[in-house]
N, C-alpha and C positions, 0 to 999 in steps of 0.2 A: 457420422458425427453431427451433433447438434450443438449450436452455440447460441446462448441467450445472453443478452446484455441488458443491464439495468443502470440507468443514469442517476437514479436517486434511491435511497433506502426505502422510502414509503412504497415504491413500486413493487418491492420484493415480497412474495409470499414465501415465508420460510419453509413451508411444506414442499414447495417446488424444488428446493435445493437437495432434497434427500437423494443420496447416491451420486450427486453431481460433484465434479471438481469445481471448486469455487475459487476464482481469482479475484482478490480484493485490491483495488487501486485507489490510492490517495496521493497523487503526485506531489502536491504542495500542502503538507510535506510528510505525512506520517509514514507511508510505505517507503518513501525515499530514505527517511531516517532509519527505519527498521533495517533495511538492506545495508545501509552504511555501518550501523552498529554491529551487525553480525559479521559483515565482511572484515571488520576491524577487531574481531576477537571476543565480542560479548558472548557469554555462555548461553543465555536464553533471554527472551523478552516475554513478559507476562502482560498482555493488554487487559485493561480494565475499563469499565464504562464510566466510572466516576473517580474524582480525586480522592474522595473518602475511602472508596474501596481500595484504591492504590495504596494509601497510607496504611490501612489495616493489613493488606497483604505483605507489604514490604516489612512491616514490623514483625509479622509472624515468621517471615523467612530469615530474619536476622540482618541488621543493617551493616554489619562489618563487610559484607561482600555484595550488597544489594543497593542499587541506585534507584531513586525515585525520579521519574522523567515525565514530562508532559507540559501541555499548554492549555490555556483557555483564551479564545479569541486571539491566538497567535503568541501571547505572552507566556513566559515561563511561570508555572504555578509557584506562588510564594512558598518558600520552604523546601522546594524540590531541588534535587542536585543538578538536573539538566532540564532543558526545555524540549523543543521539538525542532531545533535547527540541526540539519545533518552535519554541519561544520563542527558542532560540539562533540560529536560521537567519534572521536579519534581513538586510535589504539591506546594512547596514554590514558584516556579517560575511561574506556570501557573494557579493555582486554581482561578476560577472566571474571567479569562481573555478571551478575544477574540484574536485569533491568525490569522494573515495574513501570508500565507506561499508561498514561491516560491522555487522550487528545480529544479535541472537539468533534472530529468526524471519523478519523481513521480507525481508532480502537472500537468505536461503536459498530462500524461496518464489519470488523473482524469478528465481533460477537455474533452478529447476525449470520455471518458466513459459516459459523461452527455447526449450523444445521446441515451442511454439506458432507459429502463423503470424505473429502480432504480439502484443506484450505491453504492457499499460497498467496502471500502478499506480492504485489508486482509494482514496479515503477519503471521509468525509462532506464534506470541504472542497471536493471537486470532483465531487460525485456527479452532478449534472445534466449537466455537460460530458461525462463519460464515457458516461452513458446515451445522449446524443445521438450521440456518436462511434461507438457500436457498434450502434445500433438497426437498421441495415440488414444486419448480418452474419448469415450462415447458421448458424454454430455458435459459441456463446459459452461459454467455461468460466470460471466465477467461482471463483477459488481463494483460500480463506481461509488466511492464514499460521498461525493458531492460536497456541497458547502452548506451545512446546516439545513439539510433536506432539500436543497436546491441544486439544479443542474450545474455542473462544473466542466467548463470547456477543456481544461487541462487533463482531467480524468478521461473524458470522452476521446480525446486525441490519443492518449495512451492505450485505451481499449481498442481503438481502431488499428493502431500499429501492431498491437499484440495479435489481433485476429488475422491481419495480413501475413504475419510471420507464421502463424499456426497453419494456415491453408497453403502458404507458399505458392508453388506453381501447380499444385494438384487441381486438376480439372473436374474432379468429382463434385457432383451436386451436393451442396450443404444445406442443412436446415438451420436458418438464421431467423431470429425475430427481427422486427423492424429496427430496433435500436442497434442491433449488431450490424445491420446493413448500413445504417446511418453513420455509425462510427467508422466503418471501412471507407465510406465515401469521404468523410472528413480527413482520414489519414492519407488518402490518395492525393489530397490537395495541399496538405500542410505537413511540414516537418517540425519536430520539437526543437526549439531553440530558446535560449534565454529571452530573446526579444519577444517571441510568441508568448511565452509564459508570463512575461511582464504585462501583457495586454489582457490577460484573463483576470477574472474577479479575485481568484485565489492569489495569483501573483501580485496583483495590485495591493492586496491586503498585507502581504509580506513586505512589500516596498514601504508601505506606510509606517511600519514599525521598525524601519531601518535594518531589515534583514535581506536586502535585495541580493546579496551575494549567495544566499541559499539557492537562488534560481539557477546559478551556474551548475551546481551539482544536480539539481532536479532535472535539468535538460541534458545531462551527460549520458547519452545512450550507451548501454553495455559497459558502463564503468566497472561493473563487477560480473564475473561469471559464476554466480551462485544462485541456488534455489533455496528458498526458505519455506518451511512447512509448519503447520500447527500440529503439535503433539502434546497430548495431555494438558491442553489449555496454555501451552507455552509455544512461542515461535522459536524454532531452532534451525540451524543450517542443515540442509539435507545432506546426509552422508557424513556429517560432522560428529 
């Protein structure tokens, strides 16, 4: 098994993802929100790079059962149905709906990840399920969305805990890049908590816009036992 980790998107050479399982992490908040939405009955989520693309896609799909979702700099995009707060994506709001989503960092990372053999979004909320799903794969790339192309401590911590769960107690030598080793070291020292997330740049940004309660869900390890995969440019619940 080989595990490569990238802390920011500019580090990633898309050609290096060919054939790999790509795990995309954006703890605060895109992948947490994606997991929450699909756990609560959303049919599929279509990530887009821009708000303009999101509007065009949602219009072409038919607005009667499609929700526009997303944020820029944390705030819900004007005219969109939902923002990027996992607390918004309740069963009452999303069950049976198709969601078109555009966020500052997370959906961009998912677009890059599509160069891989398969793509799985991951957050603390489905950490163990993702670890189990990829444990037998030969090459895993853990891609942190970061914060506007900068290192994000919350994503790095999630990457480290994911790697710890993947290797578990297996003593076999692994091929890790330096970032994967660094993430594991961080995970050995710190557990995900709301308090920890509040001290990160991403968490502080959420607090500044009065969405601090989002961090409670973002830090809720294994809140859901689901795996989400990319299929035909849509994120769907695996086996669903």
